[in-house]
SEKE-522595 format. One record per residue (C-alpha): x, y, z; residue in one letter. Coordinates in pm, whole numbers. Each point is the difference from the previous one (the first is absolute). Layout:
N
@xx:X, yy:Y, zz:Z, tormar:a
...
This chain:
413
@xx:-1626, yy:-1445, zz:18, tormar:m
@xx:-35, yy:274, zz:-261, tormar:t
@xx:76, yy:352, zz:118, tormar:r
@xx:-260, yy:245, zz:-139, tormar:v
@xx:-21, yy:378, zz:32, tormar:i
@xx:-335, yy:162, zz:-74, tormar:v
@xx:20, yy:369, zz:-89, tormar:i
@xx:-333, yy:158, zz:87, tormar:g
@xx:-210, yy:-41, zz:316, tormar:a
@xx:-336, yy:59, zz:-164, tormar:g
@xx:-271, yy:-264, zz:-32, tormar:a
@xx:166, yy:-184, zz:-290, tormar:v
@xx:349, yy:3, zz:155, tormar:g
@xx:-119, yy:-116, zz:342, tormar:l
@xx:-222, yy:-272, zz:-147, tormar:a
@xx:298, yy:-124, zz:-201, tormar:s
@xx:218, yy:4, zz:313, tormar:a
@xx:-265, yy:-187, zz:201, tormar:y
@xx:-35, yy:-286, zz:-247, tormar:y
@xx:373, yy:-17, zz:-69, tormar:l
@xx:67, yy:-38, zz:370, tormar:r
@xx:-276, yy:-262, zz:35, tormar:k
@xx:178, yy:-192, zz:-278, tormar:a
@xx:319, yy:-6, zz:208, tormar:g
@xx:202, yy:286, zz:-148, tormar:h
@xx:197, yy:258, zz:196, tormar:e
@xx:-170, yy:332, zz:-72, tormar:v
@xx:78, yy:366, zz:63, tormar:t
@xx:-239, yy:281, zz:-100, tormar:v
@xx:136, yy:350, zz:-47, tormar:v
@xx:-182, yy:328, zz:-61, tormar:d
@xx:74, yy:365, zz:59, tormar:q
@xx:-362, yy:97, zz:74, tormar:a
@xx:-200, yy:-89, zz:313, tormar:p
@xx:-253, yy:-283, zz:-28, tormar:l
@xx:-316, yy:94, zz:-195, tormar:a
@xx:135, yy:349, zz:-76, tormar:a
@xx:-17, yy:-38, zz:-379, tormar:k
@xx:-253, yy:-146, zz:-245, tormar:a
@xx:-52, yy:-322, zz:201, tormar:s
@xx:-155, yy:210, zz:277, tormar:g
@xx:-154, yy:265, zz:-224, tormar:h
@xx:-255, yy:-176, zz:-218, tormar:n
@xx:-366, yy:-101, zz:5, tormar:a
@xx:74, yy:-332, zz:172, tormar:g
@xx:-215, yy:-202, zz:-238, tormar:w
@xx:46, yy:-372, zz:-60, tormar:l
@xx:-170, yy:32, zz:-330, tormar:i
@xx:5, yy:-301, zz:-233, tormar:p
@xx:-307, yy:144, zz:-177, tormar:s
@xx:205, yy:300, zz:-121, tormar:m
@xx:295, yy:-207, zz:-117, tormar:s
@xx:32, yy:175, zz:-333, tormar:t
@xx:296, yy:195, zz:-144, tormar:p
@xx:12, yy:379, zz:24, tormar:v
@xx:85, yy:27, zz:-374, tormar:p
@xx:-344, yy:-49, zz:-149, tormar:a
@xx:-159, yy:94, zz:-333, tormar:p
@xx:-51, yy:376, zz:-1, tormar:g
@xx:205, yy:61, zz:314, tormar:m
@xx:276, yy:209, zz:-160, tormar:m
@xx:-252, yy:208, zz:-197, tormar:l
@xx:-186, yy:75, zz:323, tormar:q
@xx:328, yy:92, zz:174, tormar:a
@xx:78, yy:252, zz:-276, tormar:m
@xx:-347, yy:156, zz:36, tormar:k
@xx:53, yy:32, zz:374, tormar:w
@xx:351, yy:147, zz:-22, tormar:m
@xx:-131, yy:357, zz:21, tormar:v
@xx:-210, yy:-73, zz:310, tormar:q
@xx:202, yy:62, zz:318, tormar:p
@xx:-225, yy:-231, zz:206, tormar:d
@xx:-67, yy:-282, zz:-248, tormar:s
@xx:19, yy:-364, zz:121, tormar:p
@xx:247, yy:-103, zz:-273, tormar:l
@xx:282, yy:220, zz:-123, tormar:y
@xx:343, yy:-6, zz:-162, tormar:v
@xx:277, yy:251, zz:63, tormar:t
@xx:195, yy:4, zz:-329, tormar:p
@xx:373, yy:-69, zz:4, tormar:s
@xx:265, yy:-11, zz:-273, tormar:l
@xx:196, yy:-275, zz:176, tormar:k
@xx:48, yy:-293, zz:-242, tormar:p
@xx:-107, yy:-246, zz:271, tormar:s
@xx:-328, yy:188, zz:52, tormar:f
@xx:-74, yy:32, zz:-371, tormar:i
@xx:76, yy:-369, zz:-53, tormar:g
@xx:-223, yy:-95, zz:291, tormar:f
@xx:-294, yy:201, zz:-132, tormar:m
@xx:37, yy:-145, zz:-349, tormar:l
@xx:-1, yy:-350, zz:145, tormar:r
@xx:-306, yy:85, zz:208, tormar:m
@xx:-177, yy:136, zz:-307, tormar:l
@xx:66, yy:-331, zz:-178, tormar:r
@xx:-153, yy:-181, zz:298, tormar:s
@xx:-327, yy:196, zz:-26, tormar:c
@xx:-163, yy:-242, zz:-242, tormar:t
@xx:-291, yy:-232, zz:61, tormar:d
@xx:213, yy:-309, zz:-66, tormar:t
@xx:278, yy:96, zz:242, tormar:r
@xx:-252, yy:113, zz:260, tormar:f
@xx:-168, yy:-341, zz:-12, tormar:r
@xx:334, yy:-182, zz:13, tormar:e
@xx:113, yy:209, zz:295, tormar:g
@xx:-331, yy:-52, zz:179, tormar:s
@xx:43, yy:-377, zz:-34, tormar:a
@xx:346, yy:17, zz:158, tormar:v
@xx:-120, yy:218, zz:289, tormar:l
@xx:-305, yy:-221, zz:55, tormar:a
@xx:229, yy:-306, zz:23, tormar:a
@xx:223, yy:180, zz:251, tormar:l
@xx:-304, yy:117, zz:200, tormar:s
@xx:-174, yy:-338, zz:12, tormar:a
@xx:176, yy:-95, zz:326, tormar:t
@xx:33, yy:352, zz:145, tormar:a
@xx:-274, yy:-31, zz:261, tormar:l
@xx:94, yy:-353, zz:106, tormar:s
@xx:358, yy:122, zz:40, tormar:d
@xx:-121, yy:264, zz:245, tormar:f
@xx:-205, yy:-264, zz:184, tormar:d
@xx:314, yy:-210, zz:26, tormar:e
@xx:202, yy:288, zz:144, tormar:l
@xx:-271, yy:73, zz:258, tormar:a
@xx:-12, yy:-368, zz:99, tormar:a
@xx:377, yy:9, zz:50, tormar:e
@xx:-29, yy:289, zz:244, tormar:g
@xx:63, yy:304, zz:-220, tormar:v
@xx:-216, yy:270, zz:160, tormar:e
@xx:-169, yy:272, zz:-206, tormar:f
@xx:-335, yy:176, zz:-31, tormar:e
@xx:-216, yy:-162, zz:-267, tormar:q
@xx:-359, yy:47, zz:-122, tormar:h
@xx:-222, yy:-202, zz:-233, tormar:e
@xx:-301, yy:186, zz:-138, tormar:q
@xx:-167, yy:53, zz:-338, tormar:p
@xx:155, yy:265, zz:-224, tormar:l
@xx:-226, yy:261, zz:-159, tormar:s
@xx:113, yy:161, zz:-325, tormar:m
@xx:-202, yy:313, zz:-67, tormar:l
@xx:-53, yy:175, zz:-332, tormar:f
@xx:-113, yy:350, zz:-95, tormar:t
@xx:29, yy:-87, zz:-370, tormar:d
@xx:-215, yy:-292, zz:-105, tormar:g
@xx:214, yy:-58, zz:-307, tormar:h
@xx:294, yy:-104, zz:222, tormar:k
@xx:-188, yy:-297, zz:145, tormar:v
@xx:39, yy:-211, zz:-312, tormar:e
@xx:379, yy:34, zz:12, tormar:g
@xx:11, yy:-125, zz:358, tormar:r
@xx:-229, yy:-290, zz:-85, tormar:v
@xx:238, yy:-98, zz:-281, tormar:t
@xx:289, yy:-5, zz:251, tormar:e
@xx:-201, yy:-209, zz:245, tormar:l
@xx:-93, yy:-248, zz:-271, tormar:e
@xx:371, yy:-51, zz:-68, tormar:l
@xx:34, yy:-117, zz:362, tormar:l
@xx:-313, yy:-219, zz:21, tormar:d
@xx:98, yy:-350, zz:112, tormar:g
@xx:365, yy:94, zz:60, tormar:k
@xx:-18, yy:127, zz:359, tormar:l
@xx:-118, yy:-229, zz:282, tormar:p
@xx:-309, yy:126, zz:183, tormar:g
@xx:-46, yy:305, zz:-220, tormar:f
@xx:-342, yy:123, zz:-117, tormar:s
@xx:-160, yy:325, zz:-109, tormar:w
@xx:-337, yy:157, zz:-76, tormar:k
@xx:-151, yy:326, zz:-117, tormar:h
@xx:-130, yy:208, zz:290, tormar:m
@xx:-374, yy:62, zz:-15, tormar:s
@xx:-166, yy:338, zz:44, tormar:e
@xx:-92, yy:-109, zz:355, tormar:a
@xx:364, yy:-90, zz:69, tormar:d
@xx:110, yy:347, zz:-109, tormar:l
@xx:-266, yy:175, zz:207, tormar:k
@xx:99, yy:-197, zz:311, tormar:a
@xx:370, yy:70, zz:-44, tormar:h
@xx:201, yy:158, zz:281, tormar:k
@xx:126, yy:268, zz:-33, tormar:p
@xx:-310, yy:134, zz:-177, tormar:v
@xx:66, yy:28, zz:-372, tormar:l
@xx:-43, yy:315, zz:-202, tormar:s
@xx:-238, yy:14, zz:-296, tormar:d
@xx:303, yy:-17, zz:-231, tormar:r
@xx:55, yy:-369, zz:78, tormar:v
@xx:-190, yy:-196, zz:-263, tormar:v
@xx:126, yy:-358, zz:42, tormar:a
@xx:206, yy:-232, zz:214, tormar:g
@xx:157, yy:-345, zz:-2, tormar:i
@xx:45, yy:-201, zz:319, tormar:e
@xx:261, yy:-273, zz:15, tormar:s
@xx:90, yy:-259, zz:262, tormar:r
@xx:328, yy:-179, zz:45, tormar:g
@xx:237, yy:292, zz:60, tormar:d
@xx:135, yy:122, zz:334, tormar:r
@xx:180, yy:294, zz:153, tormar:s
@xx:274, yy:40, zz:257, tormar:v
@xx:166, yy:282, zz:185, tormar:d
@xx:320, yy:-11, zz:-209, tormar:p
@xx:214, yy:151, zz:274, tormar:g
@xx:-113, yy:-270, zz:243, tormar:s
@xx:76, yy:-266, zz:-261, tormar:f
@xx:356, yy:126, zz:-54, tormar:v
@xx:65, yy:22, zz:373, tormar:r
@xx:-156, yy:-343, zz:56, tormar:g
@xx:223, yy:-151, zz:-268, tormar:l
@xx:307, yy:165, zz:150, tormar:a
@xx:-80, yy:-140, zz:345, tormar:a
@xx:-57, yy:-347, zz:-147, tormar:a
@xx:329, yy:19, zz:-190, tormar:c
@xx:190, yy:87, zz:315, tormar:e
@xx:-166, yy:-285, zz:190, tormar:r
@xx:124, yy:-235, zz:-272, tormar:e
@xx:354, yy:134, zz:28, tormar:g
@xx:15, yy:254, zz:-284, tormar:v
@xx:232, yy:292, zz:67, tormar:e
@xx:-164, yy:333, zz:-86, tormar:i
@xx:227, yy:302, zz:-35, tormar:r
@xx:-180, yy:332, zz:-34, tormar:i
@xx:153, yy:344, zz:-47, tormar:g
@xx:288, yy:-38, zz:-245, tormar:a
@xx:-12, yy:34, zz:-381, tormar:p
@xx:74, yy:-318, zz:-195, tormar:a
@xx:125, yy:-57, zz:-354, tormar:s
@xx:164, yy:-276, zz:-197, tormar:l
@xx:377, yy:30, zz:-17, tormar:e
@xx:89, yy:-304, zz:-212, tormar:s
@xx:-150, yy:-329, zz:-113, tormar:a
@xx:275, yy:-217, zz:-141, tormar:s
@xx:6, yy:-376, zz:19, tormar:g
@xx:-192, yy:-150, zz:290, tormar:a
@xx:31, yy:300, zz:234, tormar:t
@xx:-193, yy:325, zz:5, tormar:v
@xx:133, yy:302, zz:192, tormar:a
@xx:-247, yy:247, zz:146, tormar:v
@xx:101, yy:340, zz:132, tormar:k
@xx:-202, yy:76, zz:314, tormar:v
@xx:98, yy:340, zz:134, tormar:g
@xx:376, yy:-17, zz:46, tormar:a
@xx:1, yy:-380, zz:23, tormar:e
@xx:22, yy:-264, zz:-273, tormar:t
@xx:-205, yy:-318, zz:44, tormar:l
@xx:39, yy:-310, zz:-214, tormar:r
@xx:-259, yy:-258, zz:-94, tormar:a
@xx:-66, yy:-291, zz:-233, tormar:d
@xx:-319, yy:162, zz:-127, tormar:r
@xx:-148, yy:348, zz:17, tormar:v
@xx:-369, yy:80, zz:-41, tormar:v
@xx:-64, yy:360, zz:-109, tormar:v
@xx:-348, yy:96, zz:119, tormar:a
@xx:62, yy:373, zz:16, tormar:a
@xx:-315, yy:114, zz:-179, tormar:g
@xx:39, yy:328, zz:-188, tormar:a
@xx:367, yy:15, zz:111, tormar:w
@xx:93, yy:-332, zz:-164, tormar:t
@xx:215, yy:152, zz:-274, tormar:n
@xx:193, yy:206, zz:253, tormar:e
@xx:91, yy:-326, zz:174, tormar:v
@xx:92, yy:-172, zz:-328, tormar:l
@xx:215, yy:286, zz:-129, tormar:r
@xx:312, yy:-131, zz:177, tormar:g
@xx:12, yy:-308, zz:-223, tormar:i
@xx:-99, yy:182, zz:-319, tormar:g
@xx:-350, yy:-145, zz:-15, tormar:e
@xx:-336, yy:165, zz:-61, tormar:r
@xx:-357, yy:-119, zz:-38, tormar:v
@xx:-279, yy:196, zz:-176, tormar:p
@xx:-168, yy:159, zz:300, tormar:l
@xx:-164, yy:331, zz:76, tormar:q
@xx:-148, yy:141, zz:316, tormar:s
@xx:-380, yy:21, zz:3, tormar:g
@xx:-77, yy:264, zz:260, tormar:k
@xx:-309, yy:-42, zz:212, tormar:g
@xx:-159, yy:217, zz:268, tormar:y
@xx:-228, yy:-68, zz:291, tormar:g
@xx:-177, yy:127, zz:311, tormar:y
@xx:-88, yy:-169, zz:329, tormar:d
@xx:-337, yy:130, zz:122, tormar:f
@xx:-145, yy:-74, zz:345, tormar:p
@xx:-276, yy:-258, zz:42, tormar:v
@xx:-335, yy:183, zz:35, tormar:v
@xx:-367, yy:-104, zz:19, tormar:p
@xx:-147, yy:-40, zz:-347, tormar:g
@xx:341, yy:-47, zz:-160, tormar:g
@xx:112, yy:-299, zz:-210, tormar:p
@xx:-5, yy:-343, zz:161, tormar:t
@xx:121, yy:-198, zz:-302, tormar:k
@xx:246, yy:61, zz:-285, tormar:p
@xx:-114, yy:223, zz:-284, tormar:i
@xx:157, yy:79, zz:-337, tormar:y
@xx:-105, yy:318, zz:-182, tormar:l
@xx:33, yy:-95, zz:-363, tormar:a
@xx:38, yy:337, zz:-170, tormar:e
@xx:193, yy:171, zz:280, tormar:a
@xx:223, yy:-311, zz:36, tormar:k
@xx:-4, yy:21, zz:378, tormar:v
@xx:10, yy:-297, zz:239, tormar:a
@xx:-170, yy:36, zz:339, tormar:i
@xx:107, yy:-243, zz:274, tormar:t
@xx:-172, yy:-2, zz:342, tormar:p
@xx:243, yy:-121, zz:268, tormar:l
@xx:-25, yy:-36, zz:377, tormar:d
@xx:120, yy:352, zz:82, tormar:t
@xx:-27, yy:191, zz:-328, tormar:k
@xx:-154, yy:14, zz:-346, tormar:v
@xx:269, yy:10, zz:-266, tormar:r
@xx:-45, yy:173, zz:-336, tormar:l
@xx:260, yy:-81, zz:-264, tormar:a
@xx:35, yy:89, zz:-366, tormar:g
@xx:182, yy:163, zz:-291, tormar:t
@xx:273, yy:-145, zz:-219, tormar:m
@xx:270, yy:245, zz:-103, tormar:g
@xx:315, yy:-74, zz:-195, tormar:f
@xx:231, yy:262, zz:147, tormar:t
@xx:326, yy:-180, zz:69, tormar:g
@xx:116, yy:-80, zz:352, tormar:v
@xx:-157, yy:303, zz:165, tormar:d
@xx:-158, yy:-24, zz:346, tormar:e
@xx:-97, yy:366, zz:28, tormar:s
@xx:-369, yy:63, zz:64, tormar:i
@xx:-188, yy:216, zz:-248, tormar:k
@xx:-306, yy:103, zz:197, tormar:r
@xx:-209, yy:89, zz:-301, tormar:r
@xx:73, yy:-339, zz:-154, tormar:r
@xx:-86, yy:-177, zz:326, tormar:a
@xx:-313, yy:214, zz:29, tormar:g
@xx:-132, yy:-155, zz:-319, tormar:g
@xx:-88, yy:-302, zz:213, tormar:i
@xx:-221, yy:213, zz:225, tormar:l
@xx:-163, yy:172, zz:-297, tormar:t
@xx:-74, yy:-336, zz:-157, tormar:g
@xx:-143, yy:-156, zz:316, tormar:v
@xx:-232, yy:292, zz:75, tormar:s
@xx:-183, yy:-63, zz:-328, tormar:g
@xx:-118, yy:-345, zz:111, tormar:y
@xx:-137, yy:56, zz:352, tormar:f
@xx:-231, yy:228, zz:196, tormar:e
@xx:163, yy:134, zz:316, tormar:g
@xx:313, yy:-213, zz:5, tormar:w
@xx:292, yy:53, zz:34, tormar:p
@xx:66, yy:326, zz:181, tormar:d
@xx:220, yy:149, zz:-270, tormar:v
@xx:50, yy:325, zz:191, tormar:e
@xx:148, yy:-196, zz:292, tormar:g
@xx:212, yy:-228, zz:-217, tormar:a
@xx:321, yy:-135, zz:161, tormar:p
@xx:344, yy:41, zz:-151, tormar:e
@xx:53, yy:-206, zz:-317, tormar:p
@xx:269, yy:-264, zz:-41, tormar:w
@xx:168, yy:-141, zz:-308, tormar:t
@xx:142, yy:-334, zz:-115, tormar:g
@xx:200, yy:-95, zz:-310, tormar:l
@xx:-125, yy:-313, zz:-176, tormar:r
@xx:263, yy:-184, zz:-208, tormar:p
@xx:-148, yy:-30, zz:-349, tormar:t
@xx:114, yy:-199, zz:-304, tormar:t
@xx:-96, yy:87, zz:-360, tormar:p
@xx:-222, yy:-308, zz:-34, tormar:d
@xx:-151, yy:34, zz:349, tormar:g
@xx:131, yy:-338, zz:118, tormar:l
@xx:249, yy:-53, zz:283, tormar:p
@xx:361, yy:-102, zz:-50, tormar:i
@xx:75, yy:-316, zz:196, tormar:i
@xx:319, yy:-187, zz:-78, tormar:g
@xx:374, yy:-5, zz:-50, tormar:a
@xx:191, yy:244, zz:-219, tormar:l
@xx:137, yy:-183, zz:-304, tormar:s
@xx:348, yy:158, zz:26, tormar:k
@xx:13, yy:-33, zz:379, tormar:h
@xx:-199, yy:-313, zz:93, tormar:p
@xx:91, yy:33, zz:369, tormar:s
@xx:-208, yy:320, zz:10, tormar:v
@xx:-378, yy:-43, zz:3, tormar:l
@xx:-244, yy:285, zz:-49, tormar:v
@xx:-346, yy:20, zz:158, tormar:a
@xx:-166, yy:328, zz:-93, tormar:t
@xx:-241, yy:169, zz:-242, tormar:g
@xx:-322, yy:-113, zz:171, tormar:h
@xx:-163, yy:341, zz:-62, tormar:v
@xx:-316, yy:-5, zz:217, tormar:m
@xx:16, yy:-371, zz:88, tormar:l
@xx:307, yy:9, zz:224, tormar:g
@xx:-192, yy:-86, zz:316, tormar:i
@xx:-226, yy:-253, zz:-175, tormar:s
@xx:286, yy:-188, zz:-161, tormar:l
@xx:266, yy:34, zz:272, tormar:a
@xx:-38, yy:-354, zz:143, tormar:p
@xx:-35, yy:-155, zz:-346, tormar:t
@xx:314, yy:181, zz:-115, tormar:t
@xx:187, yy:-106, zz:312, tormar:g
@xx:-79, yy:-364, zz:-72, tormar:k
@xx:109, yy:32, zz:-363, tormar:l
@xx:329, yy:165, zz:100, tormar:i
@xx:63, yy:-279, zz:250, tormar:t
@xx:-59, yy:-265, zz:-267, tormar:d
@xx:245, yy:177, zz:-229, tormar:l
@xx:270, yy:22, zz:268, tormar:v
@xx:-39, yy:-362, zz:107, tormar:t
@xx:-20, yy:-133, zz:-355, tormar:g
@xx:-351, yy:-141, zz:43, tormar:s
@xx:-220, yy:-40, zz:-308, tormar:p
@xx:-176, yy:326, zz:-81, tormar:v
@xx:-328, yy:48, zz:-186, tormar:p
@xx:-13, yy:90, zz:-366, tormar:e
@xx:-154, yy:337, zz:78, tormar:l
@xx:343, yy:123, zz:114, tormar:l
@xx:90, yy:34, zz:-366, tormar:q
@xx:-251, yy:286, zz:-16, tormar:g
@xx:165, yy:187, zz:288, tormar:v
@xx:367, yy:-86, zz:-54, tormar:s
@xx:260, yy:275, zz:-3, tormar:a
@xx:116, yy:-114, zz:-345, tormar:s
@xx:-334, yy:63, zz:-176, tormar:r
@xx:89, yy:357, zz:-95, tormar:f
C-alpha cells in the first residue's frame, strides 16, 4: 500500500484523496485553513465546460493595461519588480495569441469532456452536495462582443457531451428575470453546464473521504521538508510526516509548500471577489454571465452568489471594497430593480491559482518525481476537481494516462 500525503483540503486536494483512497492507498490530507475557507469555497460554483477556455486570450493583456487605472475594473495587474512576476507576465503575454488560445482551449475541452459525468459518479457513490442544472444566459450590452463568444462556442462544438447553444430572441430577452435594462442588446443561452454550492461540495467530499478512511488534519501549516529517494518528508506544524508520494494541491500557496525542496512552478494568484445576496422574488432563478462586466451570477438554495474580477496582486487576501464594488456597479447596468445594491452584504475574496498559459499543472516534478502537483486551474477548480483527482490517482498507481497530460505536465515550462 502506497502512503500518500495530500497538501491542500480544497476541491482538487480532496478529490485526489478520495480517488487515491478508493484505489487502495493510505491517504492523509493536511491543511491549515478550515474546509471551504479559501478559493474552493469562494467562487461562482459553476461546472462550466462551455467556458473551458484559457484566461490568456488575444487582446487580454492590452485590455488589462487599459484597465489598470480603474480602481473597480474586472481585470487588473498590480505591477511588481520581482523576477518571478516579470517572467510570469512575459510568459502570459506570449500565450495571448490566437494559436495558443486555440491549443489551450482544446486541452481544456478534453479535460472538461468528462467533468459532468464525474460529478454524476460522485453523487451516485454517496457524495452529498447541492447541485443545479439549468440553462446559462450570457448577456451583452455591446453587440460587438457577441461574435467573440460565438467563436469560442464554435471551438467547443461537438467536443462536450450534451452541450448546445442558441442566440436569445428579443422575446427571450423581454421575458428574462430579473427584468433587463435597455442596455442589454443580446444574449446567448447554453445548455449542458451546471452549478453547485462549492462549499457544500468541499464539505461533501471531506465527509466521503473520511467514510473511506482518509485522515484529514486541519489547522496546522504544511510544507515539504525533503524529497530524496523514495521518501518525502512533510512538516505539519511541529511534526514531520513521511510518505511515498506527496500531492501538492495548495492552490495559490503551492510555491510556499514547494520552497522547502527548492522547487517552484510558474504560478500567480488571480484574486476574485464575490457577494452572497438573499433570495428574493423576481431575482435570478438560473445562472447568468454578464459579458462586459465579467460577473457570474449563481442562484443557490439559500442565496444568490455574484462572483467576478481577476486581479494579479500576489498572495493577498485583503479586501479592497472599491475593487469588490466594481461587481455591484457592473451588475446594476444589466437589470431593472435587482439587486439591492444599497443593502449589499459584506464581500468575500478568493485567490485563484493561475498559470501563464491558463492551463492547470497536473503531474510529477521532474527533479522530484515523488512529488506531484495539482494546481493552476484558474476558474475551473471546481469543474475539474474530480477529473484531476482521477488523473493524479492514475499517476500515483502507474496506470496509463491520456496524452492530454502532456499539455498540463509540470515540465512543460
